[in-house]
C-alpha positions in Angstrom: 42.9 73.6 9.3 41.1 70.7 7.9 42.5 67.6 8.6 42.2 65.2 5.8 41.0 61.8 6.7 43.0 58.8 5.5 40.8 56.6 3.1 40.8 53.0 4.5 40.2 50.3 1.9 38.1 47.5 2.9 39.7 44.3 1.5 37.4 42.2 -0.7 36.4 38.8 0.1 37.9 35.6 -1.6 34.9 34.2 -3.1 36.9 31.5 -5.5 36.3 28.6 -3.2 32.6 29.3 -2.3 31.3 27.4 -5.6 33.5 24.5 -4.6 32.6 24.5 -0.8 28.7 24.6 -1.9 29.0 21.7 -4.4 30.8 19.4 -1.9 28.1 20.2 0.7 25.4 19.2 -1.8 27.1 16.3 -2.8 27.5 15.3 0.9 23.8 15.8 1.8 22.9 13.9 -1.5 24.9 10.8 -0.4 24.0 10.8 3.2 20.1 11.5 2.9 18.3 8.3 2.8 15.2 8.3 0.3 12.1 6.8 1.1 10.8 4.7 -1.7 7.3 4.9 -2.8 4.6 2.7 -1.3 2.8 0.6 -3.5 1.2 -3.0 -4.0 3.9 -5.8 -4.5 1.3 -7.8 -6.5 -0.3 -7.6 -9.9 -2.5 -9.4 -12.2 -1.3 -12.1 -14.2 -0.5 -11.3 -17.9 -3.5 -11.6 -20.4 -3.0 -14.4 -22.8 -4.0 -13.2 -26.3 -4.7 -16.6 -27.8 -6.8 -17.6 -24.9 -10.4 -17.2 -25.2 -12.3 -15.9 -22.4 -15.9 -17.0 -21.9 -18.7 -15.8 -19.6 -19.9 -18.1 -17.0 -22.5 -18.3 -14.6 -21.4 -17.7 -11.2 -22.9 -19.1 -7.9 -23.6 -16.2 -5.7 -23.0 -18.5 -2.5 -19.3 -18.5 -3.7 -18.8 -14.7 -3.8 -17.9 -12.5 -0.9 -18.5 -8.8 -1.6 -16.4 -6.5 0.5 -16.8 -2.7 0.0 -14.4 0.0 1.7 -16.3 3.2 2.1 -14.9 6.6 2.1 -15.2 7.0 6.0 -12.9 4.0 6.3 -15.9 1.5 7.4 -16.1 -1.7 5.8 -19.0 -3.9 4.8 -18.8 -7.5 4.0 -21.9 -8.9 2.2 -23.7 -5.6 3.2 -23.0 -6.2 6.9 -21.1 -3.4 8.4 -18.0 -4.5 10.0 -14.6 -2.7 11.3 -11.3 -3.1 9.5 -9.7 -5.2 12.2 -7.6 -8.5 12.2 -10.8 -10.1 13.2 -11.9 -9.9 9.6 -9.6 -12.7 8.7 -11.4 -15.2 10.6 -14.7 -14.3 8.5 -12.8 -14.4 5.2 -11.1 -17.9 6.1 -14.8 -19.2 7.0 -16.1 -18.2 3.6 -13.0 -19.8 1.9 -13.5 -23.2 3.7 -17.3 -23.0 3.1 -17.2 -21.9 -0.7 -14.3 -24.2 -1.6 -11.6 -23.7 -4.1 -13.8 -21.7 -6.8 -14.7 -18.8 -4.3 -14.5 -15.2 -5.4 -13.7 -12.3 -3.2 -15.1 -9.0 -4.8 -13.6 -6.0 -3.5 -14.9 -2.5 -4.0 -13.1 0.4 -2.8 -14.6 4.0 -2.9 -12.4 6.7 -4.6 -12.5 8.7 -1.4 -11.3 6.1 0.9 -7.7 6.4 2.5 -5.1 4.9 0.5 -3.7 3.5 4.1 -7.1 1.8 4.7 -6.9 0.0 1.4 -3.6 -1.3 2.1 -4.5 -2.4 5.6 -7.6 -4.3 3.7 -5.1 -5.9 1.4 -2.6 -6.9 3.9 -5.4 -8.5 5.9 -6.6 -10.7 2.8 -2.9 -11.5 2.1 -2.3 -12.8 5.4 -5.4 -14.9 5.3 -4.3 -16.6 2.3 -0.9 -17.0 3.6 -2.4 -18.6 6.7 -4.7 -20.9 4.5 -1.5 -22.2 2.5 -2.1 -25.9 3.8 -5.7 -25.0 3.6 -7.0 -28.8 3.6 -5.0 -29.5 7.0 -6.5 -26.5 8.6 -10.1 -27.0 7.8 -10.8 -28.5 11.3 -9.2 -25.3 12.9 -11.3 -22.8 11.1 -14.7 -24.3 10.8 -17.6 -22.8 12.6 -18.2 -23.8 16.2 
């Protein structure tokens, strides 16, 4: 009458080694993946000497260059609008030569300005000072025409 069906047992999966395999894959990807280091400035202020007294002094405004980096990435040097290009190095060089060794470059950056624009400005200033390393010998090259 009724035929009885045979019950088929489904074999179970052997999951004993899955934890080992997943940990080996995790270790493999951790070792082979390169981690990018954070960007940051490679320079810092010199340490403050607590014994040294700091005094206020009068500053000649002719020896101060004020640079503003605005939120839209535009740049003003002494309230004159300019672009952030390598050409600003020439202008900074001319100022340094004209003002002498006691010059001051005042840098104001808007909080909403892009971090990358700030880096580019910092790099241009660092390159300028690197080019002026032998600054007494290079005065003739830089002087205004």
